[in-house]
C-alpha positions in Angstrom: 0.0 0.0 0.0 2.8 2.4 0.7 3.9 4.9 -2.0 6.8 6.2 0.1 10.2 5.0 1.4 10.6 4.1 5.0 11.2 7.0 7.4 14.4 7.2 9.3 14.1 6.8 13.1 15.0 10.5 13.6 11.7 11.5 11.9 9.5 9.9 14.5 11.3 10.5 17.8 9.6 11.0 21.1 11.5 13.7 23.0 9.8 13.6 26.4 6.8 12.4 28.5 5.0 15.3 30.0 2.4 13.6 32.2 -0.5 11.2 31.7 -0.5 9.8 28.1 -3.8 9.4 26.3 -4.9 8.7 22.8 -7.2 10.8 20.6 -10.8 9.7 20.5 -13.1 10.1 17.5 -16.1 10.1 19.8 -19.4 9.5 18.2 -17.7 9.6 14.8 -16.4 6.1 15.2 -19.9 4.6 15.4 -22.8 5.0 13.0 -26.5 4.6 13.6 -28.3 3.3 10.6 -31.8 4.4 9.7 -34.4 1.7 10.3 -34.2 -1.3 8.1 -36.8 -1.5 5.3 -39.7 -3.8 6.0 -40.0 -4.9 2.3 -37.7 -5.1 -0.7 -38.9 -4.0 -4.1 -37.4 -3.1 -7.4 -39.4 0.2 -7.6 -41.3 2.5 -5.2 -44.9 1.4 -5.6 -48.3 2.6 -4.4 -51.8 1.2 -5.2 -52.7 4.1 -7.5 -49.5 4.9 -9.4 -48.0 6.2 -12.6 -44.8 4.8 -14.0 -41.7 7.0 -14.3 -38.0 6.6 -14.5 -35.3 7.8 -12.1 -31.5 8.0 -12.5 -29.6 6.6 -9.5 -26.0 7.7 -9.2 -23.8 5.5 -7.0 -20.4 6.6 -5.8 -18.8 3.3 -4.4 -16.1 5.0 -2.4 -13.3 3.6 -0.4 -14.6 4.8 2.9 -18.3 5.4 2.1 -21.0 4.9 -0.5 -22.9 8.0 -1.6 -26.1 7.9 -3.7 -28.2 10.5 -5.4 -31.5 10.0 -7.2 -32.1 12.2 -10.2 -35.8 12.6 -10.9 -37.7 15.2 -12.9 -34.8 17.7 -12.9 -34.3 17.4 -9.1 -31.6 15.6 -7.3 -32.3 13.7 -4.0 -29.3 12.7 -1.8 -30.1 9.4 -0.1 -29.8 9.3 3.7 -28.5 6.1 5.3 -27.6 7.2 8.9 -29.5 8.7 11.8 -27.1 11.6 11.9 -27.1 15.3 10.9 -25.6 17.3 8.0 -23.4 15.6 5.3 -22.8 12.5 7.6 -26.4 11.3 7.0 -25.6 10.6 3.4 -22.3 8.6 3.9 -22.8 4.9 4.3 -19.5 3.3 5.5 -18.1 0.9 3.0 -18.0 -2.2 5.2 -20.1 -5.2 5.8 -20.4 -7.8 8.5 -21.2 -11.5 8.1 -23.0 -13.7 10.7 -23.7 -17.4 9.9 -23.4 -16.6 6.2 -25.8 -13.7 6.3 -24.5 -10.2 5.4 -25.5 -7.2 7.6 -24.5 -3.5 8.1 -25.1 -3.3 11.9 -22.0 -4.9 13.4 -23.1 -8.5 13.9 -20.4 -11.2 13.3 -17.2 -10.9 11.2 -16.2 -7.5 9.8 -15.2 -7.3 6.1 -13.5 -3.9 5.6 -11.5 -2.3 2.8 -14.1 -3.6 0.3 -13.1 -1.4 -2.6 -9.4 -1.4 -1.9 -9.3 -5.2 -2.1 -11.0 -5.0 -5.5 -8.3 -2.7 -6.8 -5.4 -4.9 -5.6 -4.6 -7.9 -7.9 -5.3 -10.7 -7.7 -8.9 -10.2 -6.8 -10.4 -13.3 -5.1 -14.0 -14.4 -5.2 -14.6 -13.8 -1.5 -13.8 -10.1 -1.9 -16.2 -9.9 -4.9 -18.9 -11.6 -2.8 -18.3 -9.1 0.0 -18.8 -6.2 -2.4 -22.0 -7.8 -3.8 -23.4 -8.3 -0.3 -22.6 -4.8 0.8 -24.0 -3.2 -2.4 -27.2 -5.3 -2.2 -27.8 -4.2 1.4 -27.2 -0.6 0.5 -29.5 -0.7 -2.5 -32.3 -2.4 -0.6 -32.1 0.4 2.0 -31.7 3.4 -0.3 -34.8 2.6 -2.5 -36.9 2.7 0.6 -35.1 5.6 2.3 -35.8 7.8 -0.7 -39.6 7.2 -0.2 -39.4 7.9 3.5 -37.3 11.0 3.2 -39.2 12.6 0.3 -42.7 11.2 0.5 -44.5 14.1 -1.3 -42.1 14.0 -4.3 -42.6 10.3 -5.0 -46.3 10.0 -4.1 -48.4 7.6 -6.3 -45.4 6.5 -8.4 -43.8 3.3 -9.5 -40.2 4.1 -10.3 -38.3 2.3 -12.9 -34.5 2.6 -12.4 -31.5 3.6 -14.5 -28.4 3.0 -12.4 -24.9 4.4 -13.0 -22.0 3.5 -10.8 -18.6 5.2 -10.7 -15.4 3.2 -11.1 -11.8 4.4 -10.5 -10.2 6.1 -13.4 -7.5 3.5 -13.6 -10.1 0.8 -14.1 -10.9 1.7 -17.7 -10.0 -1.6 -19.2 -12.5 -4.1 -20.5 -11.6 -6.6 -17.7 -12.0 -4.0 -14.9 -15.2 -2.5 -16.4 -16.7 -6.0 -16.7 -15.9 -6.8 -13.1 -17.6 -3.6 -11.8 -20.6 -4.1 -14.0 -20.9 -7.7 -12.7 -20.8 -6.4 -9.1 -23.5 -3.8 -10.0 -25.8 -6.2 -11.7 -25.5 -9.0 -9.1 -25.8 -6.6 -6.2 -29.0 -5.1 -7.7 -30.5 -8.5 -8.4 -29.8 -9.7 -4.9 -31.3 -6.5 -3.5 -34.6 -7.0 -5.3 -34.9 -10.8 -5.0 -37.0 -12.1 -2.2 -34.1 -14.0 -0.6 -31.7 -13.3 2.3 -28.7 -11.3 1.4 -26.2 -14.0 2.1 -22.9 -15.3 0.8 -24.6 -18.3 -0.6 -27.0 -16.2 -2.8 -24.2 -13.9 -3.7 -22.2 -16.9 -5.0 -25.3 -18.1 -6.8 -26.0 -14.8 -8.7 -22.3 -14.5 -9.5 -22.1 -18.0 -10.9 -25.1 -17.5 -13.1 -24.3 -13.9 -14.1 -24.5 -14.5 -17.8 -28.0 -15.9 -17.4 -28.9 -13.1 -15.0 -28.1 -10.5 -17.7 -31.0 -11.9 -19.8 -33.4 -11.8 -16.9 -34.8 -8.3 -17.1 -37.1 -8.7 -14.1 -34.1 -8.7 -11.7 -32.1 -5.9 -13.3 -32.6 -2.1 -13.7 -34.0 -0.8 -17.0 -30.7 1.0 -17.7 -27.3 0.4 -16.2 -23.7 1.3 -16.7 -20.3 1.8 -15.0 -18.5 5.0 -15.7 -15.2 6.7 -14.7 -15.5 8.7 -11.5 -13.4 11.3 -13.3 -16.0 11.9 -16.0 -18.8 12.1 -13.5 -17.0 14.7 -11.5 -16.4 16.7 -14.6 -20.0 16.6 -15.6 -20.9 17.7 -12.1 -18.3 20.5 -12.2 -19.3 22.0 -15.5 -23.0 21.8 -14.7 -22.6 23.5 -11.4 -20.6 26.5 -12.7 -22.6 29.1 -14.7 -19.4 30.9 -15.6 -17.8 27.9 -17.1 -16.0 28.7 -20.4 -15.6 25.9 -22.9 -12.1 26.8 -23.8 -10.7 25.7 -20.5 -8.4 22.9 -19.4 -8.7 21.4 -16.0 -6.4 19.7 -13.4 -8.8 17.7 -11.3 -7.5 16.6 -7.9 -9.7 14.0 -6.2 -8.5 13.2 -2.7 -10.4 10.3 -1.3 -10.0 7.9 1.6 -7.8 5.4 -0.2 -6.4 7.1 -3.2 -5.6 10.5 -4.7 -6.6 10.7 -8.4 -5.2 13.6 -10.4 -6.0 14.2 -14.1 -5.3 16.8 -16.7 -8.2 17.2 -19.1 -10.0 19.2 -21.7 -13.8 19.2 -21.4 -15.8 20.3 -24.4 -19.3 20.2 -25.9 -20.1 16.9 -27.5 -22.2 15.9 -30.4 -25.0 13.4 -31.4 -25.4 11.0 -28.5 -22.7 12.7 -26.4 -23.4 15.8 -24.4 -19.7 16.3 -23.5 -16.4 15.0 -24.6 -13.5 14.6 -22.2 -10.0 14.3 -23.5 -7.7 13.1 -20.7 -4.0 14.0 -21.2 -2.7 12.4 -18.0 -4.1 10.6 -15.0 -2.4 9.4 -11.9 -3.8 7.3 -9.1 -1.8 6.9 -5.9 -2.3 5.6 -2.4 -2.1 9.0 -0.7 -5.7 9.2 0.6 -6.8 10.1 4.1 -7.2 6.6 5.5 -3.7 5.7 4.2 -2.2 8.8 5.7 -4.0 8.1 9.0 -2.8 4.4 9.1 0.8 5.4 8.4 0.7 8.0 11.2 -0.5 5.2 13.6 2.4 3.0 12.3 4.9 5.7 13.0 3.6 6.3 16.5 3.9 2.7 17.3 7.4 2.6 16.0 8.3 5.8 18.0 6.9 4.2 21.2 8.9 1.0 20.6 12.1 3.0 20.2 11.4 5.1 23.3 10.6 2.0 25.4 13.8 0.3 24.4 15.9 3.3 25.5 14.1 5.5 27.9 11.9 5.7 31.0 9.1 6.0 32.0 7.9 3.4 29.5 4.7 3.9 27.6 2.2 1.2 28.5 0.7 -1.4 26.3 -2.8 0.1 26.9 -1.6 3.2 24.9 -0.4 1.0 22.1 -3.6 -1.0 22.1 -5.6 2.3 22.0 -3.6 3.4 18.9 -4.2 0.1 17.2 -8.0 0.4 17.9 -8.3 3.6 16.0 -6.2 2.5 13.0 -9.3 2.3 10.8 -10.4 5.9 10.3 -14.2 6.1 10.6 -16.0 7.2 7.4 -17.6 10.2 9.2 -14.4 11.2 11.1 -12.1 14.0 10.1 -8.4 13.3 9.6 -6.5 15.0 12.4 -4.6 18.1 11.3 -1.2 16.9 12.6 0.5 13.7 13.6 1.2 15.3 17.0 -2.6 15.5 17.7 -2.9 11.7 18.2 -1.4 11.5 21.6 -1.6 13.8 24.6 1.1 14.1 27.2 4.0 13.4 24.8 6.4 15.8 23.2 7.4 14.4 19.8 9.3 15.3 16.7 7.0 14.6 13.8 9.1 16.3 11.1 8.7 14.3 7.9 5.7 12.2 9.0 3.4 13.7 6.4 6.1 14.8 3.9 5.5 11.6 1.8 1.8 12.6 1.4 2.4 16.2 0.7 5.3 15.5 -1.7 3.5 12.7 -3.4 0.3 14.7 -4.1 2.4 17.7 -5.1 4.3 15.6 -7.6 1.0 14.3 -9.0 -0.3 17.9 -9.5 3.0 19.1 -11.0 3.0 16.2 -13.5 -0.6 17.1 -14.5 0.4 20.6 -15.3 3.5 19.4 -17.1 1.3 17.1 -19.2 -0.9 20.1 -20.2 2.3 22.0 -21.4 3.5 18.9 -23.3 0.2 18.5 -25.1 -0.2 22.2 -25.9 -0.1 21.4 -29.6 -3.0 19.0 -29.3 -5.5 21.6 -28.1 -4.8 22.3 -24.5 -6.3 25.7 -23.6 -4.5 28.7 -22.2 -6.9 29.0 -19.3 -6.3 26.2 -16.7 -8.5 25.7 -13.7 -7.5 23.4 -10.8 -10.4 21.8 -8.9 -10.1 19.9 -5.6 -12.8 17.2 -5.0 -13.2 14.4 -2.5 -13.6 14.5 1.3 -9.9 14.6 1.8 -9.6 17.9 0.0 -11.1 19.6 3.1 -8.2 18.3 5.3 -5.4 20.7 6.2 -2.9 18.0 5.4 -3.5 18.5 1.7 -3.7 22.2 1.6 0.0 22.7 1.1 0.2 20.6 -2.1 -3.1 22.2 -3.3 -1.7 25.7 -2.8 -0.8 27.5 -6.0 2.1 29.7 -4.9 4.2 28.1 -7.7 1.3 27.5 -10.1 0.2 31.0 -11.1 -1.3 29.9 -14.4 -4.3 28.3 -12.7 -7.3 29.6 -10.8 -8.0 27.4 -7.8 -11.4 27.2 -6.2 -13.4 25.0 -3.9 -16.3 26.9 -2.4 -17.4 28.5 -5.7 -18.9 25.2 -6.9 -22.3 24.0 -5.8 -24.9 21.4 -6.8 -28.0 22.6 -8.6 -31.5 21.5 -7.8 -30.5 19.5 -4.8 -33.5 18.7 -2.6 -33.2 17.8 1.1 -35.1 18.3 4.3 -32.0 19.8 6.0 -31.2 23.5 5.5 -27.9 22.9 7.3 -27.0 20.4 4.6 -27.5 23.0 1.9 -25.1 25.4 3.5 -22.4 22.8 4.0 -19.4 23.8 1.8 -18.3 20.2 1.6 -21.4 19.1 -0.4 -19.7 19.2 -3.8 -16.5 17.6 -2.6 -18.4 14.7 -1.1 -21.2 14.2 -3.6 -19.7 15.3 -7.0 -19.4 11.8 -8.4 -22.9 10.6 -7.4 -24.4 13.9 -8.6 -22.7 13.7 -12.0 -23.9 10.1 -12.4 -27.5 10.9 -11.3 -27.8 13.5 -14.0 -28.0 10.7 -16.6 -25.6 12.8 -18.7 -23.2 10.6 -20.6 -20.2 11.6 -22.7 -17.3 10.2 -24.6 -13.9 10.0 -22.8 -10.6 9.8 -24.7 -7.4 8.9 -22.9 -4.6 10.4 -24.9 -1.1 9.0 -25.0 2.0 10.3 -26.9 1.7 7.6 -29.5 -2.0 7.3 -29.8 -5.4 8.2 -28.3 -7.5 5.4 -26.9 -11.2 6.1 -26.9 -13.7 4.7 -24.4 -17.3 5.6 -25.5 -19.2 4.5 -22.4 -22.6 5.1 -23.7 -21.9 2.6 -26.5 -20.0 0.1 -24.5 -22.3 -0.2 -21.6 -25.8 0.5 -22.9 -26.0 -0.6 -26.6 -26.9 -4.1 -25.7 -30.2 -5.2 -27.2 -33.4 -4.2 -25.5 -31.6 -2.5 -22.5 -30.2 0.1 -24.9 -33.6 0.7 -26.6 -35.4 1.2 -23.3 -32.7 3.4 -21.9 -32.7 5.6 -25.0 -36.4 6.1 -24.7 -36.0 7.2 -21.0 -33.0 9.4 -21.8 -35.2 11.4 -24.2 -37.0 12.8 -21.2 -33.8 14.4 -20.0 -32.5 15.9 -23.3 -31.2 19.4 -22.9 -32.3 22.3 -25.0 -28.7 22.6 -26.3 -28.9 19.2 -27.8 -31.9 20.0 -30.0 
């Protein structure tokens, strides 16, 4: 997992003990309270006297949390999962438990964590795929009911037919990776609507008969696809900024829980079936995310304690070390502490260099993206360059140094100027939260049902991935989906 070289012992050196030693607590942020479990499972929201309509479901399957937004009749509904307040209500931790072969989200049995990270690290074994299917099925079963409970007036007397778009990491744009993510999406959906327990046995069954499942339309959404998170964020960005100029190149920095994704792109108006066209000049995905940073800090603290106990007194007790180990998994709703020094009280410590590998690594990713734009200037890179920070980690002070533009005067950096249009929620506090775009950009872009063509350019050739063609032009699914998409055509496409 590490992207850095090992620190020298001088970089994590305890200088003195200044009293009682205690470990930071994440308080209520370490536990989550789920909204009540749905009584029934169903493929659509149904009432006795209903009309049929289609909704776009955007799913951001993140490393630390899943986010979902339902796009319906030009409005966008964030889906709550937790009995919490503000943005935290809409973040479902990406983890699942298993008790006697049955998956659950409320802490019973064996914990399966790092669901997404284990799918990104080859080789991917079947058990990790089954865990992802079980987690996604539980999330889908809950969210389709939670939407009705949260927004009853907006979905009254309706039966919803679904089009589902799920984001995948930008490094997963190979046929093999796309097929894996689509397989997880389809089997997770089928398991969520089938009248069976969400268990490992049924996950195995649906995965085994996946090819047959794709022909069984009753168990699948009317439209479906997996798309690069990068493209979804760009759709979200351009839509949310009225002052957007087409002749603009972007450096998009997405700081997530597991990875930091940095891309240099042009984003222009598309044609025919494509609303937008994205030309990606470079992309870099590294393990510099908040959870990785947090885990490395814990590792460094444990090493510093070991070195101190070998040479000095008073010794730091095992209970302190156990407490550090117990918080090694950063909760999805918790904020990354600003400094490594903040983890333990009562200790004076030299933490120089602890976060240098993160700051330097992300800084290098950003610099390389700007260098790529200069290199491809002859291929249509625009003079105006805008850098955009997305992802929950972009709000952390640890990443503000590499995100600063003191040496990148060619770009205009912004965070707070972006907002999501036509978001509907019952919480006014949520609407004023400046972290909305950073956390929900991927789900929002996918929920818009706005698809484009993405080209990944290299020095020798340009590889094109036309996602609307690859994922949706498959027999009846494509025909049904095109009919539904006609409802959301923009005036500019006419």
